[in-house]
PDBQT receptor file of N, H, CA, C and O in Angstrom, charges set to zero:
ATOM      1  N   MET A   1     -56.366  40.022  34.639  1.00  0.00    +0.000 N 
ATOM      2  CA  MET A   1     -57.061  39.113  34.454  1.00  0.00    +0.000 C 
ATOM      3  C   MET A   1     -57.594  38.839  33.509  1.00  0.00    +0.000 C 
ATOM      4  O   MET A   1     -57.493  37.763  32.919  1.00  0.00    +0.000 OA
ATOM      5  N   ASN A   2     -58.581  40.226  33.050  1.00  0.00    +0.000 N 
ATOM      6  H   ASN A   2     -58.662  41.099  33.529  1.00  0.00    +0.000 HD
ATOM      7  CA  ASN A   2     -59.203  40.994  31.566  1.00  0.00    +0.000 C 
ATOM      8  C   ASN A   2     -58.058  40.781  31.239  1.00  0.00    +0.000 C 
ATOM      9  O   ASN A   2     -58.014  39.555  31.138  1.00  0.00    +0.000 OA
ATOM     10  N   SER A   3     -56.720  41.326  30.915  1.00  0.00    +0.000 N 
ATOM     11  H   SER A   3     -56.756  42.322  30.997  1.00  0.00    +0.000 HD
ATOM     12  CA  SER A   3     -55.795  41.434  29.942  1.00  0.00    +0.000 C 
ATOM     13  C   SER A   3     -54.911  39.959  29.136  1.00  0.00    +0.000 C 
ATOM     14  O   SER A   3     -54.086  39.956  28.222  1.00  0.00    +0.000 OA
ATOM     15  N   LEU A   4     -55.503  38.823  29.929  1.00  0.00    +0.000 N 
ATOM     16  H   LEU A   4     -56.173  38.826  30.671  1.00  0.00    +0.000 HD
ATOM     17  CA  LEU A   4     -54.859  37.407  30.008  1.00  0.00    +0.000 C 
ATOM     18  C   LEU A   4     -55.789  37.330  28.662  1.00  0.00    +0.000 C 
ATOM     19  O   LEU A   4     -55.043  37.199  27.692  1.00  0.00    +0.000 OA
ATOM     20  N   VAL A   5     -57.124  37.366  28.288  1.00  0.00    +0.000 N 
ATOM     21  H   VAL A   5     -57.731  37.473  29.076  1.00  0.00    +0.000 HD
ATOM     22  CA  VAL A   5     -57.977  37.007  27.702  1.00  0.00    +0.000 C 
ATOM     23  C   VAL A   5     -57.668  37.376  26.151  1.00  0.00    +0.000 C 
ATOM     24  O   VAL A   5     -57.757  36.570  25.225  1.00  0.00    +0.000 OA
ATOM     25  N   PRO A   6     -57.192  39.088  26.003  1.00  0.00    +0.000 N 
ATOM     26  CA  PRO A   6     -57.121  38.921  24.933  1.00  0.00    +0.000 C 
ATOM     27  C   PRO A   6     -55.312  38.612  23.954  1.00  0.00    +0.000 C 
ATOM     28  O   PRO A   6     -54.902  38.645  22.794  1.00  0.00    +0.000 OA
ATOM     29  N   LEU A   7     -54.826  38.364  25.182  1.00  0.00    +0.000 N 
ATOM     30  H   LEU A   7     -55.159  38.337  26.124  1.00  0.00    +0.000 HD
ATOM     31  CA  LEU A   7     -53.474  37.679  24.920  1.00  0.00    +0.000 C 
ATOM     32  C   LEU A   7     -53.282  36.558  24.556  1.00  0.00    +0.000 C 
ATOM     33  O   LEU A   7     -52.354  36.121  23.875  1.00  0.00    +0.000 OA
ATOM     34  N   LEU A   8     -54.793  35.659  25.314  1.00  0.00    +0.000 N 
ATOM     35  H   LEU A   8     -55.546  36.014  25.868  1.00  0.00    +0.000 HD
ATOM     36  CA  LEU A   8     -54.457  34.448  24.693  1.00  0.00    +0.000 C 
ATOM     37  C   LEU A   8     -55.545  34.362  23.089  1.00  0.00    +0.000 C 
ATOM     38  O   LEU A   8     -55.163  33.567  22.231  1.00  0.00    +0.000 OA
ATOM     39  N   ALA A   9     -56.818  35.186  22.809  1.00  0.00    +0.000 N 
ATOM     40  H   ALA A   9     -57.129  35.831  23.507  1.00  0.00    +0.000 HD
ATOM     41  CA  ALA A   9     -57.236  35.149  21.714  1.00  0.00    +0.000 C 
ATOM     42  C   ALA A   9     -55.997  35.435  20.889  1.00  0.00    +0.000 C 
ATOM     43  O   ALA A   9     -55.438  34.410  20.500  1.00  0.00    +0.000 OA
ATOM     44  N   GLY A  10     -55.462  36.516  20.545  1.00  0.00    +0.000 N 
ATOM     45  H   GLY A  10     -55.916  37.349  20.861  1.00  0.00    +0.000 HD
ATOM     46  CA  GLY A  10     -54.561  36.975  19.825  1.00  0.00    +0.000 C 
ATOM     47  C   GLY A  10     -53.398  35.904  19.432  1.00  0.00    +0.000 C 
ATOM     48  O   GLY A  10     -53.026  35.742  18.270  1.00  0.00    +0.000 OA
ATOM     49  N   ILE A  11     -52.782  35.071  20.741  1.00  0.00    +0.000 N 
ATOM     50  H   ILE A  11     -53.084  35.203  21.685  1.00  0.00    +0.000 HD
ATOM     51  CA  ILE A  11     -51.527  33.898  20.406  1.00  0.00    +0.000 C 
ATOM     52  C   ILE A  11     -52.743  32.577  19.417  1.00  0.00    +0.000 C 
ATOM     53  O   ILE A  11     -52.241  31.825  18.582  1.00  0.00    +0.000 OA
ATOM     54  N   SER A  12     -53.738  32.550  19.618  1.00  0.00    +0.000 N 
ATOM     55  H   SER A  12     -54.145  33.161  20.296  1.00  0.00    +0.000 HD
ATOM     56  CA  SER A  12     -54.292  31.655  19.090  1.00  0.00    +0.000 C 
ATOM     57  C   SER A  12     -54.808  31.589  17.645  1.00  0.00    +0.000 C 
ATOM     58  O   SER A  12     -55.236  30.646  16.979  1.00  0.00    +0.000 OA
ATOM     59  N   LEU A  13     -54.587  33.220  17.306  1.00  0.00    +0.000 N 
ATOM     60  H   LEU A  13     -54.240  33.986  17.848  1.00  0.00    +0.000 HD
ATOM     61  CA  LEU A  13     -55.111  33.705  16.650  1.00  0.00    +0.000 C 
ATOM     62  C   LEU A  13     -54.000  33.584  15.036  1.00  0.00    +0.000 C 
ATOM     63  O   LEU A  13     -54.335  33.052  13.978  1.00  0.00    +0.000 OA
ATOM     64  N   GLY A  14     -53.251  33.968  15.213  1.00  0.00    +0.000 N 
ATOM     65  H   GLY A  14     -52.979  34.401  16.072  1.00  0.00    +0.000 HD
ATOM     66  CA  GLY A  14     -51.409  33.681  15.243  1.00  0.00    +0.000 C 
ATOM     67  C   GLY A  14     -51.384  32.255  14.723  1.00  0.00    +0.000 C 
ATOM     68  O   GLY A  14     -51.241  32.046  13.518  1.00  0.00    +0.000 OA
ATOM     69  N   TYR A  15     -51.540  31.113  15.739  1.00  0.00    +0.000 N 
ATOM     70  H   TYR A  15     -51.655  31.283  16.718  1.00  0.00    +0.000 HD
ATOM     71  CA  TYR A  15     -51.392  29.641  16.273  1.00  0.00    +0.000 C 
ATOM     72  C   TYR A  15     -51.511  28.872  14.604  1.00  0.00    +0.000 C 
ATOM     73  O   TYR A  15     -50.795  28.404  13.719  1.00  0.00    +0.000 OA
ATOM     74  N   SER A  16     -53.416  29.222  15.047  1.00  0.00    +0.000 N 
ATOM     75  H   SER A  16     -53.998  29.602  15.766  1.00  0.00    +0.000 HD
ATOM     76  CA  SER A  16     -53.663  28.706  13.778  1.00  0.00    +0.000 C 
ATOM     77  C   SER A  16     -53.976  29.136  12.383  1.00  0.00    +0.000 C 
ATOM     78  O   SER A  16     -54.472  28.506  11.449  1.00  0.00    +0.000 OA
ATOM     79  N   LEU A  17     -53.427  30.760  12.508  1.00  0.00    +0.000 N 
ATOM     80  H   LEU A  17     -53.024  31.271  13.266  1.00  0.00    +0.000 HD
ATOM     81  CA  LEU A  17     -52.974  30.936  11.088  1.00  0.00    +0.000 C 
ATOM     82  C   LEU A  17     -51.770  30.488  10.833  1.00  0.00    +0.000 C 
ATOM     83  O   LEU A  17     -51.511  30.357   9.637  1.00  0.00    +0.000 OA
ATOM     84  N   ALA A  18     -50.967  30.217  11.575  1.00  0.00    +0.000 N 
ATOM     85  H   ALA A  18     -51.177  30.323  12.547  1.00  0.00    +0.000 HD
ATOM     86  CA  ALA A  18     -49.463  28.878  11.380  1.00  0.00    +0.000 C 
ATOM     87  C   ALA A  18     -49.930  28.355  11.291  1.00  0.00    +0.000 C 
ATOM     88  O   ALA A  18     -49.730  27.991  10.132  1.00  0.00    +0.000 OA
ATOM     89  N   GLN A  19     -50.924  27.593  11.814  1.00  0.00    +0.000 N 
ATOM     90  H   GLN A  19     -51.086  27.889  12.755  1.00  0.00    +0.000 HD
ATOM     91  CA  GLN A  19     -51.047  25.889  11.813  1.00  0.00    +0.000 C 
ATOM     92  C   GLN A  19     -51.396  25.776   9.941  1.00  0.00    +0.000 C 
ATOM     93  O   GLN A  19     -50.822  25.154   9.047  1.00  0.00    +0.000 OA
ATOM     94  N   ALA A  20     -52.749  26.816   9.941  1.00  0.00    +0.000 N 
ATOM     95  H   ALA A  20     -53.216  27.322  10.667  1.00  0.00    +0.000 HD
ATOM     96  CA  ALA A  20     -52.824  26.333   8.101  1.00  0.00    +0.000 C 
ATOM     97  C   ALA A  20     -51.727  26.309   7.002  1.00  0.00    +0.000 C 
ATOM     98  O   ALA A  20     -51.992  25.600   6.032  1.00  0.00    +0.000 OA
ATOM     99  N   GLY A  21     -50.617  26.922   6.994  1.00  0.00    +0.000 N 
ATOM    100  H   GLY A  21     -50.401  27.498   7.782  1.00  0.00    +0.000 HD
ATOM    101  CA  GLY A  21     -49.911  27.641   6.650  1.00  0.00    +0.000 C 
ATOM    102  C   GLY A  21     -50.098  28.592   5.685  1.00  0.00    +0.000 C 
ATOM    103  O   GLY A  21     -49.737  28.527   4.510  1.00  0.00    +0.000 OA
ATOM    104  N   ASP A  22     -50.850  29.739   6.399  1.00  0.00    +0.000 N 
ATOM    105  H   ASP A  22     -51.143  29.792   7.354  1.00  0.00    +0.000 HD
ATOM    106  CA  ASP A  22     -50.913  30.807   5.054  1.00  0.00    +0.000 C 
ATOM    107  C   ASP A  22     -49.782  31.620   5.521  1.00  0.00    +0.000 C 
ATOM    108  O   ASP A  22     -49.101  32.189   4.668  1.00  0.00    +0.000 OA
ATOM    109  N   VAL A  23     -49.435  31.774   7.020  1.00  0.00    +0.000 N 
ATOM    110  H   VAL A  23     -49.988  31.312   7.713  1.00  0.00    +0.000 HD
ATOM    111  CA  VAL A  23     -48.581  33.073   7.321  1.00  0.00    +0.000 C 
ATOM    112  C   VAL A  23     -47.305  31.903   7.945  1.00  0.00    +0.000 C 
ATOM    113  O   VAL A  23     -47.513  30.720   8.215  1.00  0.00    +0.000 OA
ATOM    114  N   PRO A  24     -45.893  32.691   8.074  1.00  0.00    +0.000 N 
ATOM    115  CA  PRO A  24     -44.714  32.448   8.884  1.00  0.00    +0.000 C 
ATOM    116  C   PRO A  24     -44.956  32.593  10.335  1.00  0.00    +0.000 C 
ATOM    117  O   PRO A  24     -45.756  33.374  10.851  1.00  0.00    +0.000 OA
ATOM    118  N   TYR A  25     -44.018  31.583  11.063  1.00  0.00    +0.000 N 
ATOM    119  H   TYR A  25     -43.368  30.949  10.644  1.00  0.00    +0.000 HD
ATOM    120  CA  TYR A  25     -44.682  31.677  12.498  1.00  0.00    +0.000 C 
ATOM    121  C   TYR A  25     -44.311  33.392  12.995  1.00  0.00    +0.000 C 
ATOM    122  O   TYR A  25     -45.185  34.046  13.562  1.00  0.00    +0.000 OA
ATOM    123  N   ILE A  26     -42.970  33.976  12.712  1.00  0.00    +0.000 N 
ATOM    124  H   ILE A  26     -42.259  33.444  12.250  1.00  0.00    +0.000 HD
ATOM    125  CA  ILE A  26     -43.342  34.902  13.230  1.00  0.00    +0.000 C 
ATOM    126  C   ILE A  26     -43.560  35.981  12.775  1.00  0.00    +0.000 C 
ATOM    127  O   ILE A  26     -43.102  36.974  13.340  1.00  0.00    +0.000 OA
ATOM    128  N   ILE A  27     -44.396  36.096  11.513  1.00  0.00    +0.000 N 
ATOM    129  H   ILE A  27     -44.768  35.289  11.055  1.00  0.00    +0.000 HD
ATOM    130  CA  ILE A  27     -45.753  36.864  10.969  1.00  0.00    +0.000 C 
ATOM    131  C   ILE A  27     -46.727  36.397  11.881  1.00  0.00    +0.000 C 
ATOM    132  O   ILE A  27     -47.091  37.351  12.569  1.00  0.00    +0.000 OA
ATOM    133  N   ALA A  28     -47.387  35.221  12.234  1.00  0.00    +0.000 N 
ATOM    134  H   ALA A  28     -47.091  34.446  11.675  1.00  0.00    +0.000 HD
ATOM    135  CA  ALA A  28     -48.488  35.037  13.141  1.00  0.00    +0.000 C 
ATOM    136  C   ALA A  28     -48.038  35.613  14.829  1.00  0.00    +0.000 C 
ATOM    137  O   ALA A  28     -48.971  35.745  15.620  1.00  0.00    +0.000 OA
ATOM    138  N   ALA A  29     -47.569  35.719  14.986  1.00  0.00    +0.000 N 
ATOM    139  H   ALA A  29     -46.810  35.612  14.343  1.00  0.00    +0.000 HD
ATOM    140  CA  ALA A  29     -46.965  36.157  16.240  1.00  0.00    +0.000 C 
ATOM    141  C   ALA A  29     -47.262  37.412  16.950  1.00  0.00    +0.000 C 
ATOM    142  O   ALA A  29     -47.926  37.785  17.918  1.00  0.00    +0.000 OA
ATOM    143  N   ASN A  30     -46.187  38.086  15.710  1.00  0.00    +0.000 N 
ATOM    144  H   ASN A  30     -45.648  37.783  14.924  1.00  0.00    +0.000 HD
ATOM    145  CA  ASN A  30     -46.281  39.283  15.545  1.00  0.00    +0.000 C 
ATOM    146  C   ASN A  30     -48.236  40.273  15.292  1.00  0.00    +0.000 C 
ATOM    147  O   ASN A  30     -48.564  41.433  15.542  1.00  0.00    +0.000 OA
ATOM    148  N   ILE A  31     -49.036  39.101  14.725  1.00  0.00    +0.000 N 
ATOM    149  H   ILE A  31     -48.769  38.159  14.522  1.00  0.00    +0.000 HD
ATOM    150  CA  ILE A  31     -50.649  39.160  15.190  1.00  0.00    +0.000 C 
ATOM    151  C   ILE A  31     -50.949  39.219  16.214  1.00  0.00    +0.000 C 
ATOM    152  O   ILE A  31     -51.455  40.180  16.794  1.00  0.00    +0.000 OA
ATOM    153  N   GLY A  32     -50.561  37.706  16.807  1.00  0.00    +0.000 N 
ATOM    154  H   GLY A  32     -50.150  36.926  16.336  1.00  0.00    +0.000 HD
ATOM    155  CA  GLY A  32     -50.825  37.466  18.476  1.00  0.00    +0.000 C 
ATOM    156  C   GLY A  32     -50.469  38.345  19.331  1.00  0.00    +0.000 C 
ATOM    157  O   GLY A  32     -51.035  38.383  20.424  1.00  0.00    +0.000 OA
ATOM    158  N   VAL A  33     -49.228  39.429  18.934  1.00  0.00    +0.000 N 
ATOM    159  H   VAL A  33     -48.768  39.398  18.047  1.00  0.00    +0.000 HD
ATOM    160  CA  VAL A  33     -48.824  40.888  19.925  1.00  0.00    +0.000 C 
ATOM    161  C   VAL A  33     -50.065  41.349  19.309  1.00  0.00    +0.000 C 
ATOM    162  O   VAL A  33     -51.126  41.031  19.847  1.00  0.00    +0.000 OA
ATOM    163  N   LEU A  34     -50.067  42.191  18.054  1.00  0.00    +0.000 N 
ATOM    164  H   LEU A  34     -49.205  42.450  17.617  1.00  0.00    +0.000 HD
ATOM    165  CA  LEU A  34     -51.184  43.135  18.264  1.00  0.00    +0.000 C 
ATOM    166  C   LEU A  34     -52.521  43.232  18.094  1.00  0.00    +0.000 C 
ATOM    167  O   LEU A  34     -53.190  44.262  18.174  1.00  0.00    +0.000 OA
ATOM    168  N   VAL A  35     -52.884  42.170  17.865  1.00  0.00    +0.000 N 
ATOM    169  H   VAL A  35     -52.340  41.333  17.800  1.00  0.00    +0.000 HD
ATOM    170  CA  VAL A  35     -54.298  41.915  18.813  1.00  0.00    +0.000 C 
ATOM    171  C   VAL A  35     -54.781  42.192  19.911  1.00  0.00    +0.000 C 
ATOM    172  O   VAL A  35     -55.804  42.801  20.224  1.00  0.00    +0.000 OA
ATOM    173  N   PHE A  36     -53.386  41.342  20.934  1.00  0.00    +0.000 N 
ATOM    174  H   PHE A  36     -52.555  40.847  20.680  1.00  0.00    +0.000 HD
ATOM    175  CA  PHE A  36     -53.154  42.092  21.923  1.00  0.00    +0.000 C 
ATOM    176  C   PHE A  36     -53.584  43.117  22.326  1.00  0.00    +0.000 C 
ATOM    177  O   PHE A  36     -54.587  43.439  22.962  1.00  0.00    +0.000 OA
ATOM    178  N   ILE A  37     -52.326  43.883  21.702  1.00  0.00    +0.000 N 
ATOM    179  H   ILE A  37     -51.510  43.621  21.185  1.00  0.00    +0.000 HD
ATOM    180  CA  ILE A  37     -52.285  45.406  22.080  1.00  0.00    +0.000 C 
ATOM    181  C   ILE A  37     -53.567  46.563  21.823  1.00  0.00    +0.000 C 
ATOM    182  O   ILE A  37     -53.708  47.718  22.223  1.00  0.00    +0.000 OA
ATOM    183  N   ILE A  38     -54.331  45.756  21.048  1.00  0.00    +0.000 N 
ATOM    184  H   ILE A  38     -54.216  44.817  20.724  1.00  0.00    +0.000 HD
ATOM    185  CA  ILE A  38     -55.237  46.553  20.525  1.00  0.00    +0.000 C 
ATOM    186  C   ILE A  38     -56.834  46.297  21.406  1.00  0.00    +0.000 C 
ATOM    187  O   ILE A  38     -57.797  47.029  21.635  1.00  0.00    +0.000 OA
ATOM    188  N   THR A  39     -56.591  45.280  21.634  1.00  0.00    +0.000 N 
ATOM    189  H   THR A  39     -55.808  44.686  21.449  1.00  0.00    +0.000 HD
ATOM    190  CA  THR A  39     -58.485  45.105  22.756  1.00  0.00    +0.000 C 
ATOM    191  C   THR A  39     -57.334  45.437  24.005  1.00  0.00    +0.000 C 
ATOM    192  O   THR A  39     -57.855  44.920  24.994  1.00  0.00    +0.000 OA
ATOM    193  N   ALA A  40     -56.393  45.877  24.316  1.00  0.00    +0.000 N 
ATOM    194  H   ALA A  40     -55.971  46.297  23.513  1.00  0.00    +0.000 HD
ATOM    195  CA  ALA A  40     -55.862  46.104  25.826  1.00  0.00    +0.000 C 
ATOM    196  C   ALA A  40     -55.545  47.575  25.494  1.00  0.00    +0.000 C 
ATOM    197  O   ALA A  40     -54.855  48.324  26.185  1.00  0.00    +0.000 OA
ATOM    198  N   GLN A  41     -56.172  47.882  24.302  1.00  0.00    +0.000 N 
ATOM    199  H   GLN A  41     -56.733  47.274  23.741  1.00  0.00    +0.000 HD
ATOM    200  CA  GLN A  41     -55.774  49.540  24.300  1.00  0.00    +0.000 C 
ATOM    201  C   GLN A  41     -57.672  50.472  24.575  1.00  0.00    +0.000 C 
ATOM    202  O   GLN A  41     -58.007  51.433  25.268  1.00  0.00    +0.000 OA
ATOM    203  N   LEU A  42     -58.541  49.443  23.524  1.00  0.00    +0.000 N 
ATOM    204  H   LEU A  42     -58.269  48.662  22.961  1.00  0.00    +0.000 HD
ATOM    205  CA  LEU A  42     -59.536  49.266  23.720  1.00  0.00    +0.000 C 
ATOM    206  C   LEU A  42     -60.200  49.069  25.012  1.00  0.00    +0.000 C 
ATOM    207  O   LEU A  42     -61.137  49.824  25.271  1.00  0.00    +0.000 OA
ATOM    208  N   GLU A  43     -59.956  48.428  25.620  1.00  0.00    +0.000 N 
ATOM    209  H   GLU A  43     -59.195  47.815  25.409  1.00  0.00    +0.000 HD
ATOM    210  CA  GLU A  43     -60.408  48.024  26.714  1.00  0.00    +0.000 C 
ATOM    211  C   GLU A  43     -60.144  49.461  27.878  1.00  0.00    +0.000 C 
ATOM    212  O   GLU A  43     -60.973  49.739  28.745  1.00  0.00    +0.000 OA
ATOM    213  N   ARG A  44     -59.248  50.003  27.736  1.00  0.00    +0.000 N 
ATOM    214  H   ARG A  44     -58.575  49.778  27.031  1.00  0.00    +0.000 HD
ATOM    215  CA  ARG A  44     -58.147  51.442  28.584  1.00  0.00    +0.000 C 
ATOM    216  C   ARG A  44     -59.589  52.499  28.105  1.00  0.00    +0.000 C 
ATOM    217  O   ARG A  44     -60.247  53.236  28.839  1.00  0.00    +0.000 OA
ATOM    218  N   ILE A  45     -59.755  52.231  26.581  1.00  0.00    +0.000 N 
ATOM    219  H   ILE A  45     -59.220  51.633  25.985  1.00  0.00    +0.000 HD
ATOM    220  CA  ILE A  45     -60.688  53.853  26.053  1.00  0.00    +0.000 C 
ATOM    221  C   ILE A  45     -61.719  53.454  27.114  1.00  0.00    +0.000 C 
ATOM    222  O   ILE A  45     -61.856  54.259  28.035  1.00  0.00    +0.000 OA
ATOM    223  N   ALA A  46     -62.387  52.462  27.135  1.00  0.00    +0.000 N 
ATOM    224  H   ALA A  46     -62.276  51.807  26.387  1.00  0.00    +0.000 HD
ATOM    225  CA  ALA A  46     -63.631  51.939  27.751  1.00  0.00    +0.000 C 
ATOM    226  C   ALA A  46     -63.917  52.608  28.570  1.00  0.00    +0.000 C 
ATOM    227  O   ALA A  46     -64.803  53.449  28.722  1.00  0.00    +0.000 OA
ATOM    228  N   GLY A  47     -62.521  51.945  29.606  1.00  0.00    +0.000 N 
ATOM    229  H   GLY A  47     -61.801  51.262  29.483  1.00  0.00    +0.000 HD
ATOM    230  CA  GLY A  47     -62.357  52.182  31.082  1.00  0.00    +0.000 C 
ATOM    231  C   GLY A  47     -62.425  53.609  31.421  1.00  0.00    +0.000 C 
ATOM    232  O   GLY A  47     -62.986  53.810  32.498  1.00  0.00    +0.000 OA
ATOM    233  N   ARG A  48     -62.099  54.437  30.933  1.00  0.00    +0.000 N 
ATOM    234  H   ARG A  48     -61.644  54.274  30.058  1.00  0.00    +0.000 HD
ATOM    235  CA  ARG A  48     -61.936  55.547  30.719  1.00  0.00    +0.000 C 
ATOM    236  C   ARG A  48     -63.858  56.210  30.858  1.00  0.00    +0.000 C 
ATOM    237  O   ARG A  48     -64.471  56.933  31.644  1.00  0.00    +0.000 OA
ATOM    238  N   ARG A  49     -64.071  55.712  30.045  1.00  0.00    +0.000 N 
ATOM    239  H   ARG A  49     -63.573  55.125  29.407  1.00  0.00    +0.000 HD
ATOM    240  CA  ARG A  49     -65.476  56.235  29.538  1.00  0.00    +0.000 C 
ATOM    241  C   ARG A  49     -66.595  56.218  30.393  1.00  0.00    +0.000 C 
ATOM    242  O   ARG A  49     -67.616  56.899  30.482  1.00  0.00    +0.000 OA
ATOM    243  N   LYS A  50     -66.014  55.031  31.139  1.00  0.00    +0.000 N 
ATOM    244  H   LYS A  50     -65.185  54.478  31.067  1.00  0.00    +0.000 HD
ATOM    245  CA  LYS A  50     -67.156  54.469  32.229  1.00  0.00    +0.000 C 
ATOM    246  C   LYS A  50     -66.949  55.178  33.401  1.00  0.00    +0.000 C 
ATOM    247  O   LYS A  50     -68.012  55.269  34.015  1.00  0.00    +0.000 OA
ATOM    248  N   LEU A  51     -66.042  55.707  33.958  1.00  0.00    +0.000 N 
ATOM    249  H   LEU A  51     -65.178  55.633  33.459  1.00  0.00    +0.000 HD
ATOM    250  CA  LEU A  51     -65.562  56.711  34.650  1.00  0.00    +0.000 C 
ATOM    251  C   LEU A  51     -65.932  58.781  34.581  1.00  0.00    +0.000 C 
ATOM    252  O   LEU A  51     -65.344  59.539  35.352  1.00  0.00    +0.000 OA
TER     253      LEU A  51
């Protein structure tokens, strides 16, 4: 469930950038995936530190 939040955030960020015409859709999709991967890694690191 938690991993859906950064995924949706990344997708919406990439989509809004593409809608604004600043970046092509392919690059916007990559930005969304990168945001998802980075936040997932941060969540894993934070999870390890709690344990």
